[in-house]
ZAMARGU-4260 file (C-alpha; in steps of 0.2 Angstrom, whole numbers, plus 5000, padded with zeros to 4 digits):
<rodrens>
0) 6137/5238/6309 | 6124/5243/6321 | 6126/5254/6336 | 6115/5261/6350 | 6125/5274/6360
5) 6111/5280/6371 | 6105/5297/6375 | 6092/5296/6360 | 6076/5298/6370 | 6069/5315/6371
10) 6070/5325/6387 | 6057/5334/6398 | 6062/5350/6407 | 6055/5355/6424 | 6055/5374/6418
15) 6048/5371/6401 | 6029/5374/6404 | 6030/5393/6402 | 6037/5396/6385 | 6038/5380/6375
20) 6056/5381/6371 | 6063/5376/6354 | 6072/5360/6356 | 6086/5353/6344 | 6095/5336/6345
25) 6108/5329/6333 | 6120/5315/6339 | 6132/5315/6324 | 6141/5299/6322 | 6155/5294/6310
30) 6150/5282/6296 | 6131/5284/6301 | 6117/5294/6293 | 6115/5312/6298 | 6100/5314/6308
35) 6092/5329/6317 | 6077/5332/6328 | 6067/5348/6330 | 6052/5350/6342 | 6046/5361/6357
40) 6048/5356/6375 | 6034/5350/6386 | 6033/5350/6405 | 6041/5337/6414 | 6025/5329/6420
45) 6016/5330/6403 | 6010/5314/6396 | 6018/5319/6379 | 6036/5317/6375 | 6037/5333/6364
50) 6027/5345/6354 | 6028/5345/6336 | 6034/5361/6326 | 6024/5363/6310 | 6033/5377/6302
55) 6051/5372/6306 | 6066/5374/6296 | 6084/5367/6297 | 6100/5374/6290 | 6116/5364/6291
60) 6134/5371/6289 | 6149/5360/6288 | 6167/5368/6290 | 6159/5385/6288 | 6150/5381/6272
65) 6131/5380/6270 | 6128/5362/6263 | 6109/5359/6266 | 6093/5368/6271 | 6075/5361/6272
70) 6058/5362/6280 | 6058/5351/6294 | 6046/5336/6291 | 6035/5337/6307 | 6028/5320/6304
75) 6044/5311/6309 | 6054/5310/6325 | 6070/5312/6315 | 6075/5320/6299 | 6088/5310/6289
80) 6100/5318/6277 | 6109/5303/6269 | 6120/5314/6257 | 6130/5322/6272 | 6146/5313/6277
85) 6152/5314/6295 | 6170/5312/6297 | 6183/5316/6311 | 6187/5334/6313 | 6172/5340/6303
90) 6164/5355/6311 | 6145/5356/6310 | 6133/5371/6314 | 6115/5367/6314 | 6102/5382/6314
95) 6084/5377/6317 | 6068/5387/6320 | 6050/5392/6316 | 6041/5408/6313 | 6044/5414/6330
100) 6063/5411/6332 | 6078/5401/6329 | 6091/5391/6339 | 6109/5385/6335 | 6120/5371/6340
105) 6138/5367/6335 | 6150/5352/6337 | 6167/5346/6331 | 6168/5327/6327 | 6181/5319/6338
110) 6196/5309/6331 | 6194/5290/6330 | 6204/5281/6343 | 6208/5264/6337 | 6208/5248/6347
115) 6226/5241/6344 | 6224/5224/6352 | 6212/5213/6362 | 6218/5200/6374 | 6206/5188/6381
120) 6207/5174/6395 | 6194/5164/6404 | 6193/5168/6423 | 6182/5161/6437 | 6177/5172/6452
125) 6167/5168/6468 | 6154/5181/6473 | 6146/5177/6490 | 6152/5159/6488 | 6144/5157/6470
130) 6155/5153/6456 | 6155/5165/6441 | 6164/5162/6424 | 6169/5176/6413 | 6178/5180/6397
135) 6190/5194/6403 | 6195/5206/6389 | 6209/5218/6389 | 6206/5231/6376 | 6222/5241/6372
140) 6221/5259/6365 | 6232/5274/6364 | 6225/5289/6373 | 6229/5305/6364 | 6240/5316/6375
145) 6238/5334/6381 | 6219/5334/6379 | 6204/5329/6388 | 6196/5314/6380 | 6179/5305/6383
150) 6175/5287/6378 | 6162/5274/6379 | 6164/5255/6376 | 6149/5246/6369 | 6149/5227/6366
155) 6137/5218/6355 | 6135/5200/6348 | 6129/5194/6331 | 6124/5176/6329 | 6122/5165/6314
160) 6114/5148/6313 | 6114/5137/6297 | 6102/5123/6294 | 6098/5114/6278 | 6087/5128/6270
165) 6093/5144/6277 | 6104/5154/6289 | 6096/5163/6304 | 6103/5179/6311 | 6101/5188/6327
170) 6110/5202/6337 | 6110/5209/6354 | 6119/5221/6366 | 6129/5212/6379 | 6129/5216/6397
175) 6147/5216/6404 | 6156/5219/6420 | 6165/5235/6421 | 6180/5230/6432 | 6192/5243/6427
180) 6195/5258/6438 | 6192/5271/6425 | 6173/5267/6426 | 6173/5273/6444 | 6183/5289/6443
185) 6171/5304/6446 | 6156/5293/6442 | 6145/5301/6455 | 6149/5319/6450 | 6133/5329/6451
190) 6123/5315/6460 | 6121/5311/6478 | 6116/5293/6473 | 6128/5278/6472 | 6129/5263/6462
195) 6124/5271/6445 | 6129/5262/6429 | 6135/5275/6417 | 6134/5262/6403 | 6153/5261/6399
200) 6157/5279/6398 | 6173/5286/6405 | 6186/5300/6403 | 6205/5299/6402 | 6206/5309/6419
205) 6220/5297/6425 | 6226/5289/6409 | 6230/5304/6399 | 6242/5299/6385 | 6244/5281/6391
210) 6244/5266/6380 | 6230/5258/6391 | 6223/5241/6393 | 6204/5243/6397 | 6198/5228/6407
215) 6180/5222/6406 | 6172/5205/6409 | 6159/5197/6398 | 6148/5183/6406 | 6154/5166/6399
220) 6136/5160/6395 | 6136/5172/6380 | 6150/5162/6372 | 6149/5144/6379 | 6140/5130/6371
225) 6142/5135/6353 | 6133/5122/6341 | 6142/5115/6326 | 6131/5125/6315 | 6133/5142/6323
230) 6144/5157/6322 | 6145/5171/6334 | 6154/5188/6332 | 6158/5199/6348 | 6159/5217/6342
235) 6169/5229/6353 | 6164/5247/6348 | 6175/5260/6355 | 6167/5277/6355 | 6176/5294/6356
240) 6164/5307/6362 | 6163/5326/6363 | 6163/5333/6380 | 6146/5340/6378 | 6139/5323/6373
245) 6148/5315/6387 | 6140/5327/6400 | 6123/5325/6392 | 6123/5306/6391 | 6128/5305/6410
250) 6115/5317/6415 | 6102/5307/6406 | 6108/5291/6415 | 6106/5300/6432 | 6089/5306/6426
255) 6083/5289/6421 | 6090/5282/6437 | 6081/5295/6448 | 6064/5293/6438 | 6062/5277/6448
260) 6063/5286/6464 | 6047/5295/6469 | 6054/5308/6480 | 6068/5314/6469 | 6066/5331/6460
265) 6068/5331/6441 | 6087/5332/6435 | 6092/5347/6425 | 6099/5340/6408 | 6115/5346/6401
270) 6113/5355/6384 | 6123/5366/6372 | 6110/5374/6361 | 6111/5393/6359 | 6093/5400/6362
275) 6085/5384/6366 | 6086/5367/6373 | 6094/5350/6368 | 6111/5345/6361 | 6122/5344/6346
280) 6136/5332/6349 | 6149/5322/6340 | 6154/5303/6341 | 6168/5294/6332 | 6167/5275/6331
285) 6181/5262/6329 | 6177/5243/6330 | 6186/5226/6333 | 6178/5209/6335 | 6181/5191/6340
290) 6174/5177/6330 | 6168/5160/6337 | 6163/5146/6325 | 6156/5129/6327 | 6165/5114/6319
295) 6153/5113/6304 | 6150/5132/6300
</rodrens>
């Protein structure tokens, strides 16, 4: 399984030119490699994305127990620790620093919320008199009651094609139409701009505790005209997010949107690092899929 959840670019801060703040990022995802980034911040208008830390260190605690410590490998963007498992309800504390100081970030990995059913149907809609065809998907899940939950839906497609000698493979993220009302509730919080696509993130603000059918539409051209020797798999990845990661991600989306507007001031990016900048957040992933095959595959 492959996944890109966004928010993985490094941030520039409009007030970061004075002290070169230590900056820590870790987006801890279930069933994925534990990865952490340490750097120093740069000014928003700098041509560099970040400043390397040459004498940095990382200490990792899991469920109040120290499990790893190492000198940060400054040559790399991310340090990977493949021996650390990431599971729901795990609490992580990451301490990072250099010879001049240290910073910390904590998170608790959310529970996985499974997809219980996917119903699909073909629909045709008319936009300004133009016919558009879609695969309408209703993704059923049970929202845990009595707590605030934050989600993201990501759709990908994998494709295999057989010939006489080999099987080729490709994959891509799919653009889909966010027709469900949950995508538009409080979407403009913190922004005076309209029409921003928050990339499939939403909260349970109005669906708390419900067995909810999330509705999206996938353009039909992704799934039409399958050759006899082809197979396609549409993956629906349902992400449970910590509130900190949810707020950070949406700030990043707004900032990216505003970067294309020359008169907008830099957006303040949400963070949760004690003594520095950045974010440590948790993501739990469940997945379901639809498989489409040609007659000779």
